[in-house]
C-alpha positions in Angstrom: -0.2 0.2 -0.1 1.4 3.4 -0.7 1.4 6.2 1.5 1.5 10.3 0.3 3.7 12.0 2.9 0.8 13.7 3.9 -0.9 10.7 5.3 2.7 9.6 6.7 3.0 12.8 8.5 -0.9 11.8 10.0 0.4 7.8 10.8 3.4 9.3 13.3 1.3 11.6 14.7 -1.0 8.9 15.3 2.0 6.2 15.8 3.2 9.0 18.4 0.0 9.7 20.5 -0.5 5.9 21.0 2.9 5.5 22.4 2.2 8.4 25.1 -1.0 6.7 25.7 1.2 3.5 26.1 3.3 5.2 28.4 0.8 6.3 30.5 -1.1 3.2 30.5 1.9 1.1 31.9 2.9 3.4 34.3 6.1 3.9 32.7 8.6 6.3 34.6 11.4 8.6 33.1 14.8 7.8 32.1 15.6 10.5 34.6 13.6 9.1 37.8 13.7 9.8 40.6 12.9 13.6 39.5 11.4 14.0 43.0 11.8 12.9 46.7 11.0 9.5 47.9 8.9 8.5 50.8 10.3 5.6 52.5 8.0 4.0 54.7 9.2 2.3 58.1 5.9 0.3 59.8 8.1 0.6 63.1 9.0 3.0 65.5 12.2 5.2 65.8 15.1 4.3 67.0 14.5 0.5 66.7 16.9 -2.0 64.9 14.1 -2.3 61.6 14.1 2.5 61.8 18.2 2.5 62.4 18.5 -0.4 59.4 16.0 1.3 57.1 17.6 5.0 57.9 21.4 4.0 57.0 20.7 2.6 53.8 18.3 6.0 53.2 20.7 7.9 53.7 23.7 6.1 51.3 20.8 5.4 48.8 20.5 9.3 48.3 23.7 9.4 47.4 23.3 6.5 44.7 19.6 8.1 43.3 20.7 12.0 43.5 17.1 12.7 45.2 16.1 12.9 49.1 14.8 10.0 50.8 12.2 11.1 53.3 12.2 8.4 56.0 8.6 8.4 57.5 7.6 6.1 61.0 4.3 4.8 60.6 4.3 2.5 63.8 1.9 0.1 64.6 0.1 -3.6 64.9 3.2 -5.4 64.9 3.9 -3.2 61.3 0.5 -3.7 59.9 -0.5 -0.2 59.7 2.4 0.8 57.6 2.7 -1.4 55.3 -1.1 -1.5 54.7 0.3 2.4 53.7 2.4 1.5 51.6 0.6 -1.3 49.5 -2.1 1.6 49.6 0.2 4.6 48.1 0.5 5.7 44.4 2.6 3.2 42.1 4.3 5.3 40.7 8.1 4.9 42.3 7.6 7.4 44.6 6.4 5.7 47.9 8.6 2.3 49.1 8.9 0.8 52.3 10.7 -1.5 54.6 9.2 -5.5 54.6 10.6 -7.0 57.8 9.8 -10.1 59.3 7.2 -8.4 61.6 5.1 -7.3 59.0 5.3 -10.2 57.1 3.8 -12.3 60.0 1.1 -9.7 61.0 -1.6 -10.1 58.5 -1.8 -14.0 59.2 -2.4 -13.5 62.7 -5.6 -11.6 62.2 -9.2 -12.4 60.7 -9.4 -9.9 58.7 -5.7 -9.3 56.9 -5.4 -5.5 56.2 -3.0 -7.1 53.6 -1.9 -9.9 51.8 1.9 -11.1 50.6 3.3 -10.8 48.3 0.3 -9.8 46.3 0.2 -6.4 47.3 3.6 -5.1 47.2 6.4 -5.1 44.3 9.2 -6.8 45.6 12.6 -4.2 45.4 15.1 -6.4 46.8 16.5 -8.1 50.4 18.9 -6.5 52.1 19.8 -7.7 55.6 19.3 -11.0 57.2 18.9 -10.7 61.1 20.2 -13.7 62.9 18.5 -15.1 65.5 19.7 -17.5 68.4 18.3 -20.1 70.6 20.4 -19.6 74.0 19.6 -21.3 77.5 19.9 -20.5 81.0 23.3 -22.9 82.0 22.3 -23.0 85.6 19.2 -24.1 84.5 20.0 -27.0 81.9 23.8 -27.6 82.4 23.7 -30.5 80.1 22.7 -29.1 77.4 24.8 -27.6 74.5 23.2 -28.1 71.4 20.4 -29.4 69.4 20.7 -32.7 70.4 21.3 -32.5 74.2 18.4 -30.2 74.1 15.9 -33.1 73.0 17.5 -35.6 75.2 16.7 -33.1 78.1 13.4 -32.9 76.3 12.2 -36.6 76.7 12.0 -36.5 80.4 11.0 -32.3 81.0 8.8 -29.8 79.7 11.0 -27.3 78.3 9.1 -23.9 78.2 10.4 -21.1 76.2 9.9 -17.6 75.3 10.5 -15.3 72.9 10.0 -10.9 71.7 6.0 -11.9 71.0 3.2 -14.3 70.6 3.3 -14.7 66.8 7.0 -13.4 66.8 9.6 -15.7 64.4 11.8 -16.3 67.3 8.1 -17.9 68.8 7.3 -19.9 65.7 10.8 -20.8 65.2 10.7 -22.7 68.4 7.5 -24.5 67.3 9.6 -25.5 64.4 12.2 -26.9 66.6 9.7 -28.6 68.9 8.2 -30.4 65.9 11.1 -31.9 64.6 12.1 -32.3 67.9 9.4 -33.7 69.9 9.5 -32.5 72.9 7.1 -30.9 75.0 7.1 -27.5 76.0 4.8 -23.9 76.8 5.6 -20.6 74.7 5.4 -18.3 77.8 5.0 -14.9 76.2 6.1 -11.4 76.9 6.2 -7.9 75.3 9.7 -7.2 73.7 13.4 -8.7 74.0 14.5 -7.3 77.2 11.7 -8.6 79.4 12.0 -12.1 77.8 16.0 -12.4 77.7 15.9 -11.2 81.9 13.1 -13.8 82.2 16.1 -16.6 80.7 18.6 -14.6 82.5 16.9 -15.2 85.9 15.7 -18.8 85.5 12.0 -18.1 85.2 12.3 -19.6 81.4 14.8 -21.8 80.3 15.0 -21.2 76.4 14.6 -18.6 73.8 15.2 -18.1 70.2 16.0 -14.2 69.8 17.8 -11.6 68.0 21.4 -11.5 68.2 21.9 -8.1 69.5 19.9 -8.8 72.5 21.6 -11.8 73.7 25.1 -12.1 72.6 26.5 -9.8 75.3 24.9 -12.6 77.7 26.6 -15.1 75.8 29.6 -13.8 75.5 29.9 -13.1 79.7 28.9 -16.9 80.0 25.1 -15.7 81.5 23.6 -17.8 78.3 24.3 -20.7 76.2 24.2 -20.5 72.4 22.7 -23.4 70.8 21.8 -22.6 67.7 21.6 -19.7 65.3 19.9 -19.4 62.4 22.0 -18.8 59.3 25.0 -21.0 58.6 28.4 -19.0 59.2 27.1 -16.6 61.4 30.9 -14.6 62.2 29.9 -13.4 65.9 29.8 -17.3 67.4 31.8 -19.5 64.8 31.6 -22.5 67.0 28.0 -22.8 67.5 26.1 -24.7 64.1 22.6 -23.2 62.6 19.6 -25.0 63.1 20.0 -26.3 59.3 23.6 -28.1 60.1 21.9 -29.8 62.8 19.1 -30.9 61.2 16.2 -28.7 61.7 16.2 -27.8 57.7 12.3 -26.7 58.0 14.0 -23.7 60.5 16.0 -22.7 58.2 13.8 -19.4 57.5 16.1 -16.6 59.0 14.3 -13.0 60.2 15.0 -10.2 57.2 14.2 -7.0 56.1 14.5 -5.7 52.5 12.8 -3.2 50.3 9.6 -3.2 48.7 6.8 -0.9 46.6 3.2 -0.8 45.8 2.1 -3.4 43.6 1.9 -1.6 40.5 5.1 0.0 40.7 6.9 0.5 37.3 9.5 -2.0 36.3 12.1 0.9 36.1 11.7 2.3 39.0 12.4 -1.1 40.5 15.1 -2.0 38.9 16.9 1.4 39.2 15.9 1.1 43.2 17.3 -2.8 43.0 20.3 -2.0 41.8 21.3 1.4 43.7 20.2 -0.9 46.9 22.7 -3.5 45.3 25.7 -0.7 45.7 25.3 0.1 48.9 25.3 -3.0 50.2 28.2 -3.5 49.0 29.9 -1.1 50.7 32.3 -1.7 53.6 31.5 1.2 56.2 27.4 0.4 54.9 28.2 -3.2 55.8 29.8 -2.7 59.3 27.2 0.2 60.5 24.3 -2.3 59.7 26.0 -5.1 61.4 25.9 -2.5 64.6 22.1 -3.3 64.8 22.3 -6.9 64.1 21.3 -6.5 60.2 23.6 -8.6 57.8 23.8 -7.3 54.7 22.4 -9.7 51.9 21.4 -8.7 48.6 18.5 -10.7 46.8 17.1 -8.9 43.8 13.5 -8.6 42.9 12.1 -11.9 41.9 14.5 -14.0 44.5 13.6 -11.5 46.6 9.7 -12.4 45.5 10.3 -15.9 45.8 11.9 -15.8 49.4 8.5 -13.8 50.6 6.2 -16.4 49.3 8.3 -19.3 50.3 8.7 -17.8 54.1 5.2 -16.8 53.9 3.6 -20.5 53.1 6.2 -21.6 56.0 4.8 -20.1 58.9 1.2 -20.2 57.8 1.3 -23.7 58.5 2.8 -23.1 61.4 0.4 -20.6 62.7 -2.7 -23.1 61.7 -1.1 -25.8 63.6 0.1 -24.0 66.3 -3.6 -21.9 66.4 -2.0 -18.4 67.0 -4.6 -16.5 65.3 -5.1 -14.5 68.1 -4.9 -11.1 66.6 -8.4 -9.6 66.0 
């Protein structure tokens, strides 16, 4: 078919309009993204480990992206208030946020979940792992040094345990360990790491699964004994084997923190943010600052991180159902 110049110009104009419309429909971002400040929602209070780690990353990502990252704390309901706000935000690349263990678990513990992961967010990337340590009071359980000896003692006595909160990663992982090692025990809940650790130090409760930051000083002083860690090769305790290395493969899921965006955020924005996050996590000074708050850098790209969220969600949903732990309304 022959096209004259007049018709050719008209067709080119139509093609240009269609291309522009397609960009608007698909939500594509400009090549210079970001062109304005980006809001980073942290679903936890200021000053806590997740908040500090998020601010360390945000400050460095500003340098990589060339625009301010404004950290906004939206705490409450185990992180679900902030996560709900992230999920409901306009998916234009200018709202992102931190996804950590409590926010992953919170909707599973509620009858009417405020959001569903990973369906309601687009993963940007995993940023860090938070090592957890299974500890005991050596005065109460002098014969326990690892999971094998813990299982032996569990044959003759109930081994009550504690964690920072009912439904926390520490609590759910202990339920997995109990199931694998087949020993009886009851979870004694406390509000926060500090009172739970004090309960173990006093001998009120013999064991707990806690954040490394909360118990490392007590392990090094000899007041607590480390029986297992949640990740392989934990450099602070090189002689302590991980759960997986001691045969509890089902509990290898670690606590972690990563970056997410509202569902439908343009792929270009996700890619730019993820690449910048990867570069930041390779900087030695950032590695040290994160480790100081118990966050061990571990990068995963968007697709791999999405798989982690889905896998961990399946694991913890099963534990919550099997132990009838859906207690929040």
